[in-house]
N, C-alpha and C positions, 0 to 999 in steps of 0.2 A: 477839295478832292472831289470829283464828280463821279458817281456811278449810275449808269443807264443799263437799259434792258433791250436785247435784241431778240427778234424771233429767229427761229433757225433758217429761214430763207434770206436772212439779212447777214448770215456769217460770214459770207466772203469778204467784208470790209476788214476782217482781221487777218487776211492773207498776209499782208506785208509784214504785220507785226511777227505772226507765227514764224515766217521764213526767216526773219531777221534773228528771232530769239533762239531757233533752233539749227541755225547754220552751223555746219561741222559736227552736230550731234551725229553719232552713228546711226544709221539707217533712217534719217530724217532727211528726206531730199526736198528739194524745192517744188512747191506745188503752185499751180494756177488758181485763180479765183474760183472757177468753175469746179476744179478738183476739191478745193477747200470746202466749198457749198455742198456738194455732194456727198463727200467723205465724212463731214459732220453729220448728216441727215441720214446716210444708209446704212443698213447692216453691213459688216465686214465681208460676207460671203455672196450677198444678194443685193439688187438693186431695189430695196424696199426698207423703210424704217423698222426699226426694232417694235415688235409687237406689243410688248408688255411694259413700255415706258410710256409714261404720261406727264403733263405738265412741264414739258421741256423749254427751256430759255436760256440765254447766255447773258450774264452780267459783265460789264465792263467797266474797268476803273480807268480814269484818266488822271494824269498828273496836273500840277497846277499850270503847265503851259498848254493843257489841252491835247497832249499825246497820249495814246494808249500805253497805259502802264501794266496790264494785266487783264485776264479774262476767266471767268469761271462758267461751266457748262453744267447746268443742275437738271435733274428729272426726279421724278416719282417711278419706282420700281416695286412690281409685285413680288412677293417672296419666291413663288413659283418660278419665276424666269431665273432667279438667281440660283436656285436649286438646280434648274437643268443645265446651267453653265458650269458650275464649279464642284457638283457631286458632294459627297458627304466631308464634312469637316465640323469640328466642335461648335464654332461659332454659329452654324446653320441652326442647331437647336434653339438658341437664342433670338433668333430673327423674329421681328413681327410681320404681319401680313404685308404691310406696306412699309416701305423704307425709303429715305430719302438717298439720293444718288449724285455725287460730283463727279461727272464722267470725265471732266478735264478742268485743271486748274494751272495757271502758269502766270507769274508776275515777274517783272524785270528784277534781276539781282541788284540788290542795293535799294530797291524800293519797298522797304519792309511795311512802312506805314500803308502804302496802297496794297500790299498783300493782305494785310491784317484786315483792313476795311472790305476788300473783296470777299474774303473768307467769312467774315461776320455777315456780309449781305446776302452770300450764298445760303448760309445757315438759318438765317431769317426767312429768306424765301421758301425754303423746304419745311421749316417749323410752321409757317402759315398753312401749310397744306395737312397740318396736324401729325407729322412724323415724329417719332423719338428716337430714332435710329438713322445714321448717315454713313454710308460707304463712299470712300473717295478712290478714285481710280480703281473700279471693279473691272468686271469683264465686258465692257462695252466701250470699246476704244475707237478712235477715229481711223477709217481704213486706211488713210494716207500716213498716218503716223506710227513708223516703227513696225509696219506691216500689222497693224492694228493691235499692237502690243500695249494693252490697256493700262499696265500698272506704271508707277512714277519711279523714273530713273534716279539712282543716287547722283548720278552727273548733275542733277538740278537739285542739289542737296538743300538749298535755300527753301525750296516749295516743301520737301519733306519734313524739314526741321519746323517750318510754320506750323505745319498740321500737328506734330507732336507736341508742341508746347500749348497747342490749343486743344489738348486731351484726346488726340486721335491715337489710337493704337495700331500698330503693324499687325495685321492677320496672315497675310501671304507674302512669300519672297519669292521672286524667281531670277535665277541666274541667266542672263543672256551670253551665249558663246559664238565664237565665229571662227571658221576656217578659211581664210583669203588664199586666193591664188592656189588652191589644194592640188596636191600631186595624185596622181591616179595610181592606187595601190595595186598589188597584185593578191588578191584575197585567196585564202586556203582555208578549205573545209575539210576535215579529217572525216566525217560522218558521211558515208556515201548514201545514206537513206534519206539525206535532206536535200531539198530542191528549193530554188527560188522561183518566184512569179512577178512580172513587172508588167503594169498596165499604164500606158502613156494617155493621159487626160488633158485635153485643151482647156485653157483657161483664159484670163484677160491679159496675160502678160506676151510679150514677144516668143518666149520659149513655154514649152508645155509643161505642165505637173505630171507627177508619177505617183501611182498607188505601189506599194510593194509587200510581198508576203513571203513568208518561209514555211515550208510544208514538211512534214515527216508523213509519206505516205498521202492520205487524203485529209489529214488534220494539220490545220493551219496552227502554227506554234509561234508564229511572229508575225506583226504587220505594222504598217506605218504609212505615212503620207509625206511626199515632198513636193513643195509649192513654190511656184516663183513669186519673187517679190513683185513682179509685175503685175500679179494680181491685185496688189493693193496700191501700187504708186505707177504714174504714167512714166516717170522720170527714166530716161536712157541710162542713167546710173544703176538703176535697179534691175534691170533686165537679165544680167547674166549672174544673179545671185539667187540661191534656192534656199528654203526655210523648212525646217522639219518640225511641225506643229505637234506631232505625235508620233510615238513609237514605242513598241512594246514586244517582249519575248513572253509568250503566256502557252497555256495548256488546253485552251479550249477552242472550238473553231470560231467564235465570235465573242469577242470581248474576254471580260473576266478577270479574275484575279491572276496576278504573276504565279507561274508554276515553278515551284522549286524545282521540280524535275528537269527543267529545260535551262534553269540558270547555270551559270558556271561552266559552260561548255564552249564558250567563245562564239556563240550563234549572234550575240549582239555586234560585236565588233565586226564579224563576217558581213552581217547584213549591211552595216555602214560603209564598210569597204566597197561591197558590190555596189551600193547606191551611189557612191562617189564616181564609180566607174561608168556606170549608166548614165549619170546625170551630166558627165563629161562629154559623152558621146552625143548629148543632147545640145550641148553648147555652153553649159555653165561653167563658170570659173571659180565661184566662191559659195561657201555654204555658210549657214547660220542655224542655230536650234536655241532651245532653251531647257531649263530644268529646275524644279523646286528647289529652294534651299534646304528643304528637309529631305531630299532624296540623294544620297551620295552615290548610289549605284550609277545612275547615268552621268552624273559629274565625273566620276571616275573614267567610266568609259570615253566619254568625249575627250576629256583632258589627256588622256593616254594616248589618244588618235593624234593629238596635236591641235585640238581645238583651244582658243585662249578666250579667257573671260572678258567681255566687253564692259559689263557693269551688273549691278544688281538692282531690281526693281521691286516696288512694293506696293500692297494694298492696304488701305487704312480703313478704320472702323471707329465710331463714337456712339455711344450710347447717352442720350441726355438724361435719363430716369435713373440709371443704376450702374454700379461699379461692376465690370466684368472680371471674372477671376482670371488670374495669371495663366493657368493652365490650359484655358482656351486657346492661347496663342503659342503654345509649346512646339508646334510645327514648323516655325519660321525658320530655326537653326538645324544645323546637323544633329 
């Protein structure tokens, strides 16, 4: 079993393997060699590499016949970049200044020896740089892969199971939801003092993106963003679907914690229904979004609007030097 190393500018040789392995996977559209190469290299939002990643390389494992059986993309990440991306979480207090990162790992189902050899090689490569902790499937996804949704899908359970039997622990869970061929609702808001504001923003896709806000007078009490999947993938199949990366009902003009005073009044559903109406007028037909597994409120909202669960996706962590207390991982479930 042969394991070789690719530099990032050589990644396009894996395009056919990727397309074959993820064919039929929700929101994994066929990509060209050029799209694969740039998507692996560049930031999800901007045409530039991630600034705080270093020592990046791709390990490729071949089967006995010389065919690609899997690959792993590894890097070194500074703790500060992780904190900026994920915010406060118990695991952050335990992170070292430099950690190893498995940005992506996949092997062909049924080729477990190849997967094990690949994972061990990835760990050895990162350990050679002196790191004692590794995050797998963190917030540094490939632009084209599930709209840069970097966590590992339970539809590829053989990958997650391999990580778990090698002492990786799940630190975060994300539920992916979708509303295909959505109907345009007739939203009703009983509070006359609340208004909406929508701002269309051009993106990389065929259809534009949209920022949306909810105001009580001059105070913003809700805000979010709807983004074309065309921002992430060139496929024509992606162009009429939009994604809601974030959305909140709150009590402060910019950001802040959720205000209990504005929850439970129907504002969340109202905003989502108005958003569907506005996005349909732009030409969209399908919607998708996500929610933390430990956040039942948005899951309750979306599923009662008709969104259905596509899958659950996970982030993993391994510490080679110490045992991590179980309470650190308590936010994964409801």
